[in-house]
Wavefront OBJ file of the C-alpha trace (Angstrom):
o trace
v 13.212 4.936 19.052
v 15.218 7.401 16.341
v 13.473 8.007 12.466
v 13.603 10.241 10.167
v 10.106 9.673 10.258
v 10.192 11.363 12.914
v 8.117 15.331 13.343
v 7.705 18.180 15.548
v 4.788 19.568 15.715
v 1.589 18.473 14.047
v 1.131 15.885 11.243
v 0.044 17.605 7.970
v -3.657 15.616 7.226
v -3.179 17.065 3.371
v 0.491 14.796 2.294
v -0.506 11.215 1.146
v 2.036 8.335 1.300
v 2.609 5.792 -0.125
v 3.214 2.239 2.752
v 3.438 -0.890 1.083
v 4.782 -4.132 2.883
v 7.179 -6.141 1.116
v 7.292 -8.816 4.136
v 6.573 -12.605 4.261
v 3.572 -11.772 6.648
v 0.944 -9.483 7.360
v 1.061 -7.070 9.325
v -2.032 -4.790 11.461
v -1.210 -1.356 12.787
v -3.837 -0.354 15.541
v -4.471 3.542 15.648
v -6.240 3.888 19.624
v -8.547 6.903 19.309
v -9.422 10.122 20.143
v -10.579 12.184 22.884
v -11.320 15.228 24.407
v -12.745 16.793 27.618
v -16.419 19.220 27.869
v -17.521 19.918 31.127
v -14.413 17.527 32.603
v -16.705 14.969 30.859
v -14.357 12.032 28.058
v -16.164 12.711 24.558
v -14.805 9.953 22.435
v -13.932 12.134 19.020
v -12.524 9.515 16.959
v -12.800 5.313 17.486
v -10.315 3.095 17.730
v -9.215 0.979 14.315
v -6.457 -0.805 12.981
v -5.295 -1.290 9.732
v -3.837 -4.895 7.469
v -1.718 -4.869 4.710
v -0.997 -7.802 3.201
v 2.051 -9.458 1.885
v 3.222 -7.379 -1.269
v 0.315 -4.915 -1.309
v 0.442 -1.684 -0.603
v -1.741 1.078 0.478
v -2.392 4.593 0.148
v -2.498 6.538 3.436
v -2.766 9.820 5.297
v 0.669 11.135 7.542
v 0.005 10.204 10.701
v -1.374 6.903 9.822
v 2.008 5.929 6.957
v 4.403 6.893 9.798
v 3.310 5.138 12.208
v 2.420 2.218 10.611
v 5.571 2.373 8.862
v 8.197 2.853 12.353
v 6.372 -0.200 14.034
v 6.164 -2.176 10.061
v 10.581 -1.041 10.007
v 10.894 -2.409 13.756
v 9.325 -5.731 13.517
v 11.237 -6.340 10.124
v 14.607 -5.499 11.751
v 13.822 -7.617 14.436
v 13.621 -10.443 12.323
v 16.490 -9.818 11.185
v 18.486 -10.160 14.527
v 16.954 -13.128 14.771
v 18.703 -14.927 12.093
v 21.627 -13.818 13.367
v 23.966 -16.635 14.645
v 26.358 -14.924 16.287
v 25.901 -13.425 20.161
v 27.184 -10.098 19.168
v 25.933 -9.635 15.689
v 22.640 -10.480 16.877
v 23.395 -7.969 19.766
v 24.151 -4.923 16.884
v 21.072 -6.221 14.552
v 18.735 -5.194 18.324
v 20.745 -2.008 18.939
v 20.559 -0.750 15.168
v 16.720 -0.762 15.489
v 17.160 2.504 17.404
v 19.501 4.075 14.637
v 18.886 6.104 12.193
v 20.780 5.487 9.037
v 19.983 1.942 9.914
v 16.645 2.548 9.853
v 16.465 4.726 6.689
v 17.197 1.764 4.734
v 13.769 -0.328 5.695
v 11.732 2.984 6.280
v 13.081 3.888 2.164
v 11.610 0.443 0.757
v 8.312 1.066 3.192
v 6.650 4.565 2.859
v 7.229 6.941 -0.513
v 4.989 9.626 -0.201
v 2.184 11.218 -3.228
v 3.010 14.219 -5.133
v 1.928 15.322 -7.669
v 3.101 14.866 -11.620
v 5.366 11.943 -9.781
v 5.309 8.429 -10.600
v 4.443 6.052 -7.945
v 4.556 2.447 -7.763
v 1.981 2.510 -6.502
v -0.057 5.177 -9.884
v 1.991 2.814 -11.257
v 0.337 -0.618 -10.359
v -3.157 1.211 -10.411
v -2.646 1.922 -13.961
v -1.891 -1.179 -15.468
v -5.130 -2.715 -13.437
v -7.359 0.337 -15.301
v -5.392 -0.369 -18.058
v -6.223 -4.555 -17.887
v -9.757 -3.712 -16.468
v -10.829 -1.449 -20.413
v -9.177 -4.165 -22.072
v -11.116 -6.759 -21.089
v -14.324 -4.079 -21.260
v -13.295 -3.165 -25.388
v -12.727 -6.352 -25.687
v -16.147 -7.891 -24.030
v -17.895 -5.225 -25.881
v -16.137 -6.493 -29.852
v -17.454 -9.916 -29.399
v -20.890 -8.362 -28.648
v -20.635 -5.871 -31.335
v -19.669 -9.122 -34.278
v -22.318 -11.669 -32.731
v -24.493 -8.275 -33.714
v -23.553 -8.210 -36.987
v -23.497 -11.803 -37.778
v -26.804 -11.681 -36.802
v -27.891 -8.997 -39.314
v -25.963 -10.868 -41.877
v -27.984 -13.145 -44.156
v -27.247 -17.160 -43.292
v -25.788 -17.347 -46.996
v -23.089 -14.119 -46.593
v -21.379 -15.421 -43.670
v -18.400 -18.011 -43.658
v -17.398 -20.178 -41.694
v -14.678 -18.046 -39.922
v -15.042 -14.942 -41.251
v -15.018 -12.829 -38.376
v -12.510 -14.819 -36.662
v -8.472 -13.870 -36.349
l 1 2 3 4 5 6 7 8 9 10 11 12 13 14 15 16 17 18 19 20 21 22 23 24 25 26 27 28 29 30 31 32 33 34 35 36 37 38 39 40 41 42 43 44 45 46 47 48 49 50 51 52 53 54 55 56 57 58 59 60 61 62 63 64 65 66 67 68 69 70 71 72 73 74 75 76 77 78 79 80 81 82 83 84 85 86 87 88 89 90 91 92 93 94 95 96 97 98 99 100 101 102 103 104 105 106 107 108 109 110 111 112 113 114 115 116 117 118 119 120 121 122 123 124 125 126 127 128 129 130 131 132 133 134 135 136 137 138 139 140 141 142 143 144 145 146 147 148 149 150 151 152 153 154 155 156 157 158 159 160 161 162 163 164 165 166
């Protein structure tokens, strides 16, 4: 398979990516175990594991995981598009496009984005919005507690009905 995500050499463990599942079904990518040899014995360095990203979910991953996930996810989605074609020639063309770098790039760009310092990303925007929402809820809750404390400290005859209501 030809992809813009193909790299020569070693993956950079310091690079981080946001991977988005923009499809209508979950996608699971399995990662095999790493092994090494020592005194003619196989030693498992890292066990096998899998990552599932649900529809509409974004996940931060390292370069190797993000690239492998994206490659397999894009392949699945491109074959789904091919299966939707009616004409046999259209199906054949769509299936052949899976190996075309330029055709894959459109899907890859929707799926993966590198996290760079100082750059806004959809994942970070979503995360900031969630944190902002949580913080506003905490502030509102604390404000209600303080208001209740103030009401308790005031003499009953000084508190008018609805005085502290918005």
